[in-house]
N, C-alpha and C positions, 0 to 999 in steps of 0.2 A: 504494500500500500504506500502511495506517495505521501511524503511529508508536506504539510502545509507551511508556506513561507511566513504568513502573518494572518491572523484572524481579523485584524482591524483595517483591512483595505476597503476602500469605497468601490462601487461598481465601475466608476469612471477609471480608476487606477487599474482595476482588473482587466477591463476591456483594452486600455492602452497597452498594457503589458502583453496581452494576447495578440494584438495587432502587430506590435514590434517583433515578438517572438516568431510569428508566422509570416512576417514580411508582407503584410496586406495593405500597407499605407498607400502604395502607388495605385493599386486598384480602387481604393476608396477615393483617392484624389480624382481619378478619372470619372467616377460616378458623380462626385460632388461638382466637378466642372460642368458636366452635362446638365445636371439639375439647375445649377446657377444660370446657365445660358437660357434654359427653358423658362425659368422664373423671371429673368430680367427682360427678355425680348418680347414676351407676350404672344398672343395667338396670331397676330399678323405676320410676324417674322417666322414664328415656328411652323406655320403652314408651308413656308418655302424652304425650311431647313430639312435637309435629307440626312445629314450625319454630323455628329459632334464628337471629336476625339482629341484627347489630351495625350501628347507625346512629349515627355520631358517637361519643359516649361512653355511649350508651344501648343496653342489650341487651334486645331484644324476644324473649320466649319464648312460643310458643303451646302451650297444654296442652289435651288433650281431656277432662280430668277437673277439674270445678269444685271438688271436695273437695280434690284435690291442690294446685290453684292457691291455694286459701284457706290451706292449711297452709304452703305455701312462702312465701306473702306475709308470714307472721309472722316469718320469718328472713331477710328481704331483705338487711339490712346484713351479716349473717354470710356469705351466699352471695356478695355482691359482694366481700367481703374474701378469701374462699377463691378466687374466680375470678382476682382480681388477683395473688394469691400464685402460683397455678398458671401464670399468664401471665408472671410475673416483672417486670411493670410495671403501673402504674395505667392501665388501658385502659377499664374499665367503672366508671362513676360512678353509673349509675342502672339499675335492673332493672324492666322492665315485664312482668308476667305476664298473658297474655290467654287 
C-alpha cells in the first residue's frame, strides 16, 4: 500500500501535483486557449472558425472567411492581449490566422 505524503493538502494542490507528475499542462493549455478564443470572439466569428490550435506559444486559427481573416489581422496584438487576460497568464505570444 502506498504511503500518503500529507493529509493536509487542498484539492487544488493535489490536482496541480497530479498535472505536473503526468505532464498534462501542455494539453490543458491547448484546451484553455481554444475555450478562450470561443468565449472572446462570440458567435459571429466562431461560425467562421474551423480550427483553433495552440503550438508552443503560437495560436493557429483557421477561418473560412478571407474578409474576416483580413479584418482580424488588423487587431492581432489586441486579440493576443485579450486572450492572455482571459487565460490569466501569458500563454499566447503570436497569432496566426489562416
